[in-house]
C-alpha positions as CSV (number, residue, x, y, z in Angstrom):
1,M,0.0,0.0,0.0
2,M,2.9,2.3,0.7
3,A,4.1,2.1,-2.9
4,R,0.7,3.1,-4.2
5,Q,0.7,6.2,-2.0
6,H,4.2,7.1,-3.2
7,C,3.3,6.6,-6.8
8,H,0.2,8.7,-6.4
9,M,2.3,11.5,-4.9
10,V,4.9,11.3,-7.7
11,N,2.2,11.2,-10.4
12,T,0.4,14.3,-9.0
13,T,3.3,16.6,-8.2
14,E,3.6,19.8,-10.2
15,P,6.0,19.6,-13.2
16,R,8.3,22.1,-11.7
17,A,8.5,20.4,-8.3
18,A,11.5,18.3,-9.3
19,K,13.1,18.3,-5.8
20,L,9.8,17.1,-4.2
21,R,9.5,14.3,-6.7
22,C,13.1,13.3,-6.1
23,S,12.6,13.1,-2.3
24,I,9.5,10.9,-2.8
25,L,11.4,8.6,-5.2
26,K,14.2,8.2,-2.7
27,E,11.7,6.9,-0.1
28,L,10.0,4.7,-2.7
29,F,13.0,2.9,-4.3
30,G,15.3,0.4,-2.5
31,S,18.3,2.6,-3.6
32,G,19.0,5.4,-5.9
33,G,16.7,8.2,-6.8
34,D,19.4,10.9,-6.3
35,S,19.7,11.6,-10.0
36,V,16.6,10.0,-11.4
37,W,14.2,11.8,-13.7
38,L,10.7,10.4,-14.0
39,E,7.9,11.5,-16.3
40,P,4.5,10.6,-14.7
41,P,2.6,8.4,-14.7
42,F,4.6,5.7,-13.1
43,R,3.5,2.5,-11.3
44,C,5.2,-0.2,-9.3
45,D,4.3,-3.0,-6.9
46,N,6.7,-2.5,-3.9
47,G,9.3,0.1,-4.9
48,T,11.7,-1.3,-2.3
49,N,12.9,-4.0,-4.8
50,I,14.0,-1.4,-7.4
51,Y,17.7,-0.4,-7.3
52,L,18.8,2.4,-9.5
53,G,22.2,3.6,-10.7
54,E,23.0,7.2,-11.4
55,K,21.3,9.3,-14.1
56,V,18.3,7.1,-14.8
57,Y,15.4,8.5,-16.9
58,F,11.9,7.0,-17.0
59,N,9.7,8.3,-19.8
60,F,5.9,8.5,-19.6
61,D,3.7,5.5,-18.5
62,C,6.3,3.1,-17.1
63,V,5.3,0.1,-14.9
64,I,7.7,-2.0,-12.8
65,L,6.2,-5.1,-11.1
66,D,9.0,-5.5,-8.6
67,V,8.0,-8.6,-6.7
68,C,11.6,-9.6,-7.2
69,E,14.7,-7.3,-7.5
70,V,15.0,-5.0,-10.4
71,R,18.4,-3.4,-10.9
72,I,18.9,-0.6,-13.4
73,G,22.4,0.6,-14.1
74,N,24.0,4.0,-14.7
75,K,23.0,6.3,-17.5
76,V,19.9,4.4,-18.5
77,F,17.0,5.9,-20.5
78,I,13.7,3.9,-20.4
79,A,11.3,4.6,-23.3
80,P,7.6,5.5,-23.0
81,G,5.3,2.7,-22.1
82,V,7.9,0.2,-20.9
83,H,6.7,-2.5,-18.6
84,I,9.2,-4.5,-16.5
85,Y,7.8,-7.7,-15.0
86,A,9.9,-9.3,-12.2
87,A,7.0,-11.5,-11.2
88,T,5.6,-14.8,-12.4
89,H,2.4,-16.8,-12.2
90,P,1.8,-20.5,-11.9
91,L,2.6,-22.2,-15.2
92,D,0.9,-25.6,-14.6
93,A,-2.9,-25.4,-15.2
94,N,-3.5,-28.5,-13.2
């Protein structure tokens, strides 16, 4: 539930409130967030399983289902509409 609250706050900040958005992201992510730039909207499951390097850019409408760890390195640009799924579902129908 905490991740949903943080995502809502990030997604509703004013465009010029970059410092506020950065402070929210630092609380949301497992590490990183110092030099991240994120274009809302953004969604994630937990947030605490997301580990960012330096200078990471998320374009519009990204989703990370971080049931497991997601590590993103330095100087990474993520395109609009990218979805990263670190989760799985049962594969045997029986």
